[in-house]
Phi, psi and omega in degrees: 000123182275134181268147181284139176265174181303319181291331174293318178295323178296318178298316179294321179298319179293320178297317177298317178300317179297319179295313178301316182295319179299315179298311180295322180295318178295317180295312181294318180296317178296316178297317181296318178297316177297314179299317179300310181297316181294315180296318181294317179296316179296320180294315180299315179296321182294317180293315182294326180283324189270330186244103183271332189274356183274140178300135180304331177292325178291317178301314179298320178297316179296315180296318179296317179295317178296321178300316179296314180298313180298316179300314181297317181293317178295321178298316178296315180297317178297321179296319178295315178299316180297319177298316178297319180297319178300312181297312180295319180297323179297320178291315180297320179298320178297316179295323180295319184277342184306308180298325179295315180297314180298317179295324178294321177295318177297318180296319179298316178297317181297316180296319179296316179295315180296319179299317179296316181295325179282329183293322183298307179296327178294317179297319179297316180295315181298313181294322178297317179292320179297317179298315181297319181290331180280342182287113182289334183255034181292124178266168177298320180297317178294319179297318179297318179297317178297318179294321178295317177298318179296318178298319178299315179297320179296320177296318178297319177297319177297318177299315180299316180293324175296320177296319178297319178296316177300319180296319180293324177294317180298317179295321179294322179293330179291331184258000000 
């Protein structure tokens, strides 16, 4: 299992930020577009209903100028909102990833510790068997003693692996 590095977490954090920003941008943009259309329609209706003596070209000119001003202001407000969303999303993404990162570091530490604990009995067994096999004057009693020592180490190794398995089950039950 490959562990994520800091730059991998940064990439994921940026992707989360982009997703949060996209969602907020679509929502804010949709709301702004709806607000723009409704306000402009209400303004156009209001001018046409209230002012009868004004030339329709003047009314269109006023509505067009108001439309431009309203569009620019909404665009600026949306840009400010989007910038705030980007900043907040970057912080939220870090908070979202923190428990994952911490668990991955704990898992990495656990695997390193377990590997070290398993390596020692295996090394003892291998070296005991190698010494016995190299011994030209190995008697049956000596071979039996070496096998018994190896069996004892294997039982300890089995206990250790069972404890590791129990620990992983306990950890899985907690989550």
